[in-house]
C-alpha positions as a printed NumPy array, in Angstrom:
array([[-14.903,  16.359,  25.856],
       [-14.766,  15.435,  22.155],
       [-15.509,  11.808,  21.326],
       [-12.533,  10.206,  19.521],
       [-13.11 ,   9.377,  15.872],
       [-13.15 ,   5.686,  14.946],
       [-10.347,   4.69 ,  12.602],
       [-10.607,   2.877,   9.276],
       [ -7.243,   1.525,   8.111],
       [ -6.546,   0.332,   4.571],
       [ -3.674,  -1.339,   2.818],
       [ -3.179,   0.294,  -0.605],
       [ -1.454,  -1.97 ,  -3.131],
       [ -3.785,  -4.705,  -4.349],
       [ -6.455,  -3.559,  -1.884],
       [ -7.509,  -0.171,  -3.232],
       [ -5.072,   0.299,  -6.122],
       [ -5.368,  -2.436,  -8.76 ],
       [ -1.618,  -2.785,  -8.971],
       [  1.414,  -1.784,  -6.925],
       [  2.418,   1.881,  -6.659],
       [  6.06 ,   0.822,  -6.432],
       [  5.9  ,  -1.352,  -9.544],
       [  4.198,   1.378, -11.564],
       [  6.78 ,   3.913, -10.373],
       [  9.711,   1.667, -11.262],
       [  8.274,   1.018, -14.732],
       [  7.921,   4.774, -15.311],
       [ 11.442,   5.489, -14.004],
       [ 12.773,   2.958, -16.504],
       [ 10.706,   4.481, -19.321],
       [ 12.045,   7.948, -18.43 ],
       [ 15.637,   6.63 , -18.367],
       [ 16.059,   7.596, -14.715],
       [ 16.708,   3.9  , -14.114],
       [ 18.69 ,   1.992, -16.779],
       [ 16.701,  -0.281, -19.134],
       [ 18.479,  -3.37 , -17.802],
       [ 16.7  ,  -2.826, -14.471],
       [ 13.646,  -4.55 , -15.958],
       [ 15.806,  -7.464, -17.104],
       [ 16.713,  -8.114, -13.472],
       [ 13.091,  -8.882, -12.502],
       [ 11.795, -10.168, -15.849],
       [ 12.184, -13.81 , -14.838],
       [ 10.311, -13.612, -11.507],
       [  7.644, -11.441, -13.156],
       [  7.12 , -14.022, -15.914],
       [  7.02 , -16.873, -13.404],
       [  4.305, -15.042, -11.475],
       [  2.306, -14.353, -14.667],
       [  2.545, -18.052, -15.524],
       [  1.43 , -18.938, -11.96 ],
       [  4.665, -20.843, -11.448],
       [  6.056, -18.518,  -8.779],
       [  4.662, -16.402,  -5.931],
       [  3.905, -12.702,  -6.239],
       [  6.056, -12.123,  -3.157],
       [  9.2  , -13.12 ,  -5.092],
       [  8.318, -10.623,  -7.806],
       [  7.553,  -7.664,  -5.553],
       [ 10.568,  -8.261,  -3.304],
       [ 12.844,  -8.262,  -6.347],
       [ 11.345,  -4.938,  -7.464],
       [ 11.881,  -3.511,  -3.955],
       [ 15.497,  -4.662,  -3.991],
       [ 16.157,  -3.071,  -7.376],
       [ 14.398,   0.158,  -6.437],
       [ 16.579,   0.55 ,  -3.359],
       [ 19.771,  -0.019,  -5.329],
       [ 18.822,   2.191,  -8.288],
       [ 17.325,   5.11 ,  -6.332],
       [ 20.631,   5.926,  -4.645],
       [ 21.999,   9.242,  -5.934],
       [ 18.876,  10.16 ,  -7.888],
       [ 17.434,  13.674,  -7.312],
       [ 14.394,  13.66 ,  -5.042],
       [ 12.589,  16.325,  -7.085],
       [ 12.921,  14.425, -10.367],
       [ 11.659,  11.155,  -8.883],
       [  8.848,  12.886,  -6.967],
       [  7.675,  14.632, -10.143],
       [  7.514,  11.316, -11.976],
       [  5.624,   9.817,  -9.021],
       [  3.134,  12.669,  -9.384],
       [  2.617,  11.783, -13.047],
       [  1.981,   8.142, -12.099],
       [ -0.603,   9.208,  -9.515],
       [ -2.347,  11.54 , -11.964],
       [ -2.615,   8.789, -14.581],
       [ -3.528,   5.914, -12.244],
       [ -5.581,   7.502,  -9.455],
       [ -8.793,   6.023, -10.851],
       [ -7.343,   2.519, -11.251],
       [ -9.043,   1.343,  -8.082],
       [-11.276,  -1.502,  -7.006],
       [-14.928,  -0.457,  -6.821],
       [-15.585,  -2.164,  -3.485],
       [-12.784,  -0.524,  -1.525],
       [-13.142,   2.811,  -3.346],
       [-16.81 ,   2.949,  -2.375],
       [-16.074,   1.755,   1.168],
       [-13.583,   4.602,   1.621],
       [-16.238,   7.12 ,   0.556],
       [-18.886,   5.516,   2.775],
       [-16.694,   5.492,   5.879],
       [-15.505,   9.043,   5.275],
       [-19.151,  10.113,   5.11 ],
       [-19.742,   8.387,   8.446],
       [-16.994,  10.416,  10.107],
       [-14.235,   7.821,  10.227],
       [-10.589,   8.867,  10.319],
       [ -9.089,   7.295,   7.191],
       [ -5.604,   5.834,   7.525],
       [ -3.57 ,   4.311,   4.68 ],
       [ -0.631,   2.006,   5.425],
       [  1.596,   0.785,   2.593],
       [  5.048,  -0.656,   2.014],
       [  5.445,   1.46 ,  -1.145],
       [  7.527,   4.686,  -0.949],
       [  5.899,   7.357,   1.204],
       [  6.223,  10.108,  -1.404],
       [  3.929,   8.248,  -3.809],
       [  1.649,   6.754,  -1.133],
       [  0.951,  10.224,   0.277],
       [ -0.14 ,  11.628,  -3.081],
       [ -2.316,   8.65 ,  -3.964],
       [ -3.971,   8.567,  -0.54 ],
       [ -4.619,  12.318,  -0.659],
       [ -6.487,  11.943,  -3.961],
       [ -8.768,   9.39 ,  -2.311],
       [ -9.5  ,  11.574,   0.712],
       [ -7.404,   9.83 ,   3.372],
       [ -6.565,  11.795,   6.501],
       [ -3.097,  10.309,   6.967],
       [ -0.839,   7.852,   5.179],
       [  2.265,   5.883,   6.019],
       [  4.809,   4.424,   3.599],
       [  8.489,   3.615,   3.426],
       [ 10.493,   6.822,   3.925],
       [ 13.502,   6.849,   1.587],
       [ 16.121,   9.254,   2.934],
       [ 17.694,  12.064,   0.941],
       [ 21.048,  13.649,   1.783],
       [ 22.239,  17.276,   1.976],
       [ 22.186,  17.564,  -1.835],
       [ 18.55 ,  16.34 ,  -1.856],
       [ 19.546,  13.144,  -3.618],
       [ 18.295,   9.781,  -2.371],
       [ 20.764,   7.866,  -0.202],
       [ 19.149,   4.473,  -0.762],
       [ 18.45 ,   4.138,   2.966],
       [ 14.991,   3.683,   4.492],
       [ 14.181,   5.351,   7.811],
       [ 12.201,   3.488,  10.493],
       [ 11.885,   0.402,   8.298],
       [ 11.   ,  -1.821,  11.257],
       [  8.033,   0.396,  12.131],
       [  6.609,   0.663,   8.618],
       [  6.945,  -3.063,   7.982],
       [  4.832,  -3.694,  11.112],
       [  1.388,  -2.387,  10.185],
       [ -0.02 ,  -3.138,  13.631],
       [  2.654,  -0.918,  15.169],
       [  1.827,   1.83 ,  12.653],
       [ -1.864,   1.602,  13.537],
       [ -1.075,   1.716,  17.263],
       [  1.093,   4.795,  16.752],
       [ -1.525,   6.579,  14.639],
       [ -4.296,   5.874,  17.147],
       [ -2.162,   7.301,  19.951],
       [ -0.87 ,  10.35 ,  18.058],
       [ -4.181,  11.337,  16.488],
       [ -6.359,  10.515,  19.498],
       [ -8.447,   7.935,  17.628],
       [-10.614,   5.052,  18.776],
       [-10.432,   1.374,  17.847],
       [-14.027,   0.945,  18.97 ],
       [-16.08 ,   0.377,  15.829],
       [-12.892,   0.419,  13.746],
       [-12.568,  -1.107,  10.27 ],
       [ -9.528,  -2.62 ,   8.569],
       [ -8.972,  -3.893,   5.035],
       [ -6.021,  -5.902,   3.726],
       [ -5.105,  -8.505,   1.125],
       [ -2.089, -10.493,   2.366],
       [ -0.832, -12.16 ,   5.534],
       [  1.322,  -9.111,   6.326],
       [ -1.963,  -7.341,   7.122],
       [ -3.083,  -9.935,   9.706],
       [ -1.632,  -8.223,  12.838],
       [ -3.273,  -4.945,  11.767],
       [ -6.596,  -6.652,  11.048],
       [ -6.494,  -8.428,  14.424],
       [ -6.686,  -5.007,  16.102],
       [ -9.892,  -3.7  ,  14.508],
       [-13.554,  -4.344,  15.228],
       [-14.419,  -5.219,  11.622],
       [-11.563,  -6.863,   9.696],
       [-12.095,  -7.39 ,   5.968],
       [ -9.937,  -9.678,   3.835],
       [-10.274,  -8.255,   0.325],
       [ -9.05 , -10.312,  -2.652],
       [ -6.909, -12.197,  -0.125],
       [ -3.986, -14.433,  -0.915],
       [ -4.165, -18.015,   0.364],
       [ -2.503, -17.302,   3.715],
       [ -4.839, -14.433,   4.583],
       [ -7.903, -16.273,   3.237],
       [ -7.184, -19.306,   5.419],
       [ -6.656, -17.14 ,   8.496],
       [ -9.745, -15.028,   7.796],
       [-12.03 , -18.057,   7.387],
       [-10.679, -19.588,  10.582],
       [-11.314, -16.346,  12.47 ],
       [-14.736, -15.752,  10.923],
       [-13.728, -12.494,   9.223],
       [-15.537, -10.971,   6.288],
       [-13.974, -12.079,   2.982],
       [-14.724, -10.094,  -0.177],
       [-13.579, -10.818,  -3.729],
       [-14.015,  -8.445,  -6.664],
       [-13.826,  -9.985, -10.106],
       [-14.542,  -7.906, -13.213],
       [-17.771,  -6.03 , -12.326],
       [-18.966,  -8.467,  -9.649],
       [-18.275,  -8.296,  -5.894],
       [-18.536, -11.609,  -4.01 ],
       [-19.064, -11.713,  -0.258],
       [-17.703, -15.139,   0.72 ]])
């Protein structure tokens, strides 16, 4: 009987990728005139407040998500997917050294690499593939009979619950949580990190940092060319 592979599960945005795949995609869709220029105006204020450290990042990213869902409706899947491919090609090396190297190390040790993100699946899949992941999950934006986006997201409740995604992947792929590793950067990753043997809070926000320190988890911060193990 084959011994199940241990799983290593990673968040993507802000954990491996030094930005957000969704934000970079939206910016490119605006630049390519797929989305109207005024789309940026709609999140300019919350973006500036975050830059000035007067507002939370969550307000900024949720506004971008809201605008993406409204603007993607009716757009051709092929056109958007091609632009997503260009974003991946240009930004695939824009990663943190610590998590990039950890992915390579764990892959070399025979781990099954799983990526879980709240960005659109069609861009998450391409980015994760470039890094050598075995499987990736993201938000699945539906397309209709004409292959245009409907603006609807399938199985949103599942994808928003990263612990449920991990449970499903372990069951479907016949993986093991024994010796498992998990890496995340915000409190939305906590339920997923609670499931693994070695949880790592990487560049955590305050909520995750507080929880990680209370639980005795490994906390790692990468700043410029220095990695701090707190």
